[in-house]
C-alpha positions as CSV (number, residue, x, y, z in Angstrom):
1,M,-0.9,2.1,14.3
2,R,-2.8,-0.6,16.2
3,H,-3.9,-2.3,13.0
4,A,-0.4,-2.3,11.6
5,L,0.8,-4.1,14.8
6,Q,-2.0,-6.6,14.5
7,L,-1.1,-7.2,10.9
8,A,2.6,-7.7,11.7
9,G,1.6,-10.1,14.5
10,L,-0.7,-12.0,12.2
11,Y,2.2,-12.3,9.7
12,L,4.5,-13.6,12.4
13,V,1.9,-16.2,13.5
14,V,1.3,-17.5,10.0
15,S,5.1,-17.3,9.2
16,G,5.9,-19.4,12.3
17,I,3.3,-22.0,11.6
18,S,4.3,-22.1,7.9
19,G,8.0,-22.5,8.9
20,T,7.1,-25.3,11.3
21,I,5.2,-27.1,8.5
22,D,8.1,-26.5,6.1
23,H,10.6,-27.9,8.6
24,L,8.5,-31.1,9.1
25,A,7.3,-31.5,5.5
26,V,7.2,-29.3,2.4
27,Q,5.3,-26.0,2.2
28,P,4.2,-25.5,-1.4
29,V,2.0,-22.5,-0.9
30,F,3.7,-19.0,-0.5
31,G,6.8,-20.8,0.7
32,S,9.2,-18.0,-0.4
33,F,7.1,-15.3,1.3
34,L,6.0,-17.1,4.5
35,N,9.3,-19.0,5.2
36,Y,11.6,-16.0,5.0
37,F,12.5,-16.4,8.7
38,N,13.0,-20.2,8.3
39,R,15.2,-20.0,5.2
40,V,17.1,-16.7,5.6
41,V,17.3,-15.7,9.2
42,L,17.6,-19.1,11.0
43,P,20.7,-20.3,9.1
44,R,22.6,-17.2,10.0
45,I,22.0,-17.6,13.8
46,D,24.4,-20.2,15.0
47,F,23.0,-20.9,18.5
48,L,19.6,-21.9,16.9
49,A,21.2,-24.7,14.8
50,G,19.2,-27.8,15.6
51,Y,16.4,-25.9,17.2
52,E,14.6,-24.7,14.1
53,L,11.3,-26.2,15.1
54,Y,11.3,-24.4,18.5
55,A,12.3,-21.1,16.8
56,N,9.4,-21.3,14.4
57,L,6.9,-22.1,17.1
58,S,8.4,-19.3,19.3
59,L,7.9,-16.9,16.3
60,A,4.3,-17.9,16.1
61,V,3.8,-17.4,19.9
62,L,5.5,-14.0,19.7
63,G,3.2,-13.0,16.9
64,G,0.2,-14.1,18.9
65,V,1.4,-12.0,21.9
66,L,1.8,-9.1,19.6
67,V,-1.8,-9.4,18.2
68,I,-3.2,-9.7,21.7
69,A,-1.1,-6.7,23.0
70,A,-2.1,-4.5,20.1
71,D,-5.8,-5.5,20.6
72,R,-5.7,-4.5,24.3
73,T,-4.3,-1.0,23.6
74,R,-6.9,1.8,23.4
75,P,-6.9,4.1,20.4
76,T,-6.2,7.7,21.2
């Protein structure tokens, strides 16, 4: 379970960074897979309109926190 949380956190970090790059420029590598949050979720949330860059960076930070939290738990 711990490794699954770390993998999910790593995906969130990479997705947040990729979404930030896609927002600032064009992301040609794995754009449809990594930018799902940026292209599907963000347009449907009205209060984040205009704050896409901050939302993507927050997603990356949330993923980093998830990786660190999963690493600090002890396996049972």
